[in-house]
C-alpha positions in Angstrom: -35.5 -80.2 17.0 -39.0 -81.0 15.3 -40.0 -78.9 12.5 -42.7 -76.3 14.2 -39.6 -75.7 16.4 -37.1 -75.3 14.0 -39.2 -72.6 12.2 -39.7 -70.8 15.3 -36.2 -70.6 16.0 -35.4 -69.5 12.5 -37.9 -67.0 12.7 -36.6 -65.4 16.0 -33.0 -65.1 14.7 -34.3 -63.5 11.7 -36.2 -60.9 14.1 -32.9 -60.5 15.9 -30.8 -59.8 12.6 -33.4 -57.3 11.4 -33.8 -55.4 14.6 -29.8 -55.5 15.1 -29.6 -53.5 11.7 -32.6 -51.2 12.4 -30.4 -50.3 15.5 -27.5 -49.9 13.5 -29.1 -47.6 10.8 -31.0 -45.8 13.6 -27.4 -45.0 15.4 -25.0 -44.5 12.5 -28.2 -41.8 11.1 -29.2 -39.8 14.4 -27.2 -38.6 17.4 -28.0 -39.4 20.7 -30.4 -36.3 20.9 -32.2 -37.7 17.8 -31.0 -35.3 15.5 -29.7 -36.2 12.2 -25.8 -37.1 11.9 -24.2 -35.3 8.8 -23.7 -37.1 5.7 -20.4 -37.3 4.1 -21.1 -34.9 1.4 -21.8 -32.6 4.1 -18.7 -32.8 5.6 -16.8 -29.1 5.5 -13.3 -28.8 7.1 -12.8 -26.4 10.2 -11.4 -23.4 8.4 -7.8 -22.4 9.9 -8.1 -21.5 13.5 -5.5 -18.4 14.7 -5.3 -20.3 18.3 -2.0 -20.8 17.1 -0.7 -17.3 16.4 -3.1 -15.0 18.6 -3.8 -11.7 17.3 -1.9 -9.2 18.7 -1.0 -5.5 18.5 3.2 -5.1 17.9 3.5 -4.1 21.4 1.2 -7.1 23.1 3.6 -9.2 20.8 6.5 -8.2 22.1 5.3 -7.9 26.2 4.8 -11.7 25.6 7.6 -12.4 23.7 9.3 -14.0 27.1 6.0 -16.3 27.3 6.7 -17.4 24.0 10.1 -18.5 24.5 12.0 -16.0 21.8 15.5 -16.8 21.8 17.7 -13.9 22.7 19.7 -12.7 19.6 22.8 -11.0 19.6 23.9 -8.1 16.7 27.5 -8.2 15.6 29.1 -5.0 16.6 29.9 -4.4 13.1 26.7 -4.4 11.4 25.1 -2.7 14.9 27.8 0.1 14.1 26.2 0.3 10.4 22.9 0.5 11.2 23.3 3.4 13.1 24.5 5.2 9.5 20.8 4.5 9.0 18.9 5.5 11.8 17.4 9.1 10.5 16.0 7.7 7.4 14.4 4.6 9.7 13.2 7.3 12.2 11.8 9.4 9.5 9.6 6.7 8.0 8.5 5.4 11.4 7.3 8.6 12.1 5.4 9.3 8.9 3.8 5.6 9.1 3.6 5.6 12.6 5.3 2.3 13.1 7.6 1.1 15.9 11.1 2.2 14.7 12.4 -0.7 16.7 10.2 -2.9 14.6 11.8 -1.5 11.4 15.2 -2.4 12.7 14.2 -5.3 13.2 12.9 -6.0 9.7 15.9 -4.7 8.3 18.3 -6.8 10.2 16.3 -10.1 9.5 15.8 -9.1 5.6 19.4 -7.6 4.8 21.3 -7.1 8.0 22.0 -3.7 7.0 23.4 -4.3 3.5 21.8 -1.6 1.2 22.8 -3.5 -1.8 21.5 -6.8 -0.8 20.0 -8.9 -3.5 18.4 -11.9 -3.1 17.9 -15.0 -5.8 14.0 -13.9 -6.2 15.0 -10.4 -6.6 14.5 -8.9 -3.6 16.5 -6.0 -3.4 17.9 -3.6 -0.4 17.7 -3.0 2.9 14.1 -4.1 3.6 14.4 -6.1 0.6 11.5 -5.0 -1.9 10.3 -7.7 -4.6 10.1 -5.8 -7.6 6.5 -6.1 -8.3 6.3 -4.6 -4.8 8.9 -1.8 -5.5 7.1 -1.0 -8.7 3.5 -0.9 -7.2 4.9 1.3 -4.1 6.0 3.7 -7.3 9.9 2.8 -5.9 12.5 3.5 -9.0 15.3 2.8 -7.0 15.3 -0.1 -4.9 18.8 0.2 -3.8 18.3 3.9 -2.5 17.9 3.5 1.6 15.7 6.3 2.0 13.3 4.7 -0.7 13.9 1.8 -0.1 13.1 2.0 3.9 10.3 5.0 2.9 8.2 1.9 1.0 9.0 -0.8 3.0 7.3 0.9 6.0 4.4 1.9 4.2 4.2 -1.7 2.8 4.4 -2.8 6.3 1.8 -0.2 7.5 -0.4 -1.6 5.0 0.0 -4.9 6.1 -0.7 -4.7 9.8 -3.9 -2.5 9.0 -4.7 -5.6 6.6 -4.5 -7.8 9.4 -5.7 -5.8 12.2 -2.5 -5.2 13.8 -1.7 -9.1 14.1 1.9 -8.8 14.0 2.4 -12.5 13.0 0.3 -12.1 10.5 1.7 -9.0 8.8 5.3 -10.4 9.0 4.2 -14.0 7.5 2.6 -11.8 4.5 6.0 -9.9 4.7 7.4 -13.1 4.2 5.5 -15.6 2.1 3.5 -13.0 0.2 -0.1 -11.5 1.1 -1.8 -13.7 -0.9 -0.9 -17.0 0.6 -1.6 -15.7 4.1 -4.9 -14.8 2.9 -5.5 -17.9 1.3 -4.8 -19.9 3.9 -6.3 -17.5 6.9 -3.3 -17.8 8.9 0.6 -18.3 9.3 1.6 -20.8 6.1 3.5 -23.9 7.7 6.6 -23.1 6.2 9.7 -23.6 8.7 11.7 -20.0 6.7 8.2 -18.1 7.4 7.9 -19.1 10.9 11.7 -18.9 11.3 11.6 -15.2 10.1 8.7 -14.8 12.6 11.3 -15.4 15.3 14.0 -13.7 14.3 12.3 -10.5 13.5 10.6 -11.0 17.3 14.1 -11.5 18.5 15.5 -8.7 16.9 12.4 -6.6 17.6 13.2 -7.0 21.3 17.0 -6.5 21.1 16.3 -3.2 19.3 13.7 -2.3 22.1 16.4 -3.3 24.7 19.0 -0.8 22.9 16.4 2.1 22.7 16.0 1.9 26.4 19.4 1.8 27.1 20.0 4.8 25.0 17.2 6.5 27.1 18.8 5.6 30.0 22.4 7.1 28.9 20.5 10.5 28.3 
């Protein structure tokens, strides 16, 4: 190859390299529509979606429990017998705050199994396991008093339902893990204990609704 041919070949090689770099830059900078692609500095993570736990009212959530494959659950006869002692208290609070009494019963079952003297390692007390700061904010002097405990617990549950637009799963997550955490994450926290808690409440909720239906049939 003579010198002139070598120069021409070398020039073509450089032109091809430059063209390739321009094409690569254009591809990385603009999308196929000619719009600038976002830079890393402009990247923002997508907000957590509630698609995994869709917004539902308590009634809608229960009606879809079969679709959600909520496991069936049984209440021991001794616990069910003990729970009946507190029925008047539960019905009174549920009526006052317009909350389904079957839901209240389900939460009490999941929280304390109807033991009014229940006390967790974190200090949650009574039938609805009120945390000390929650009980104080609700004006509860004796969290082990069943009537005071249930009244405050149902009032707090009503507040959570209203806070989360009556999304039952979000309200239950807040009852279990704390409202601050749920609001900060804008969704159900990824804790096994919290998700298991929601499943348990749903299962007990269905159980107590069916129990209410059986009692109506007997009447």
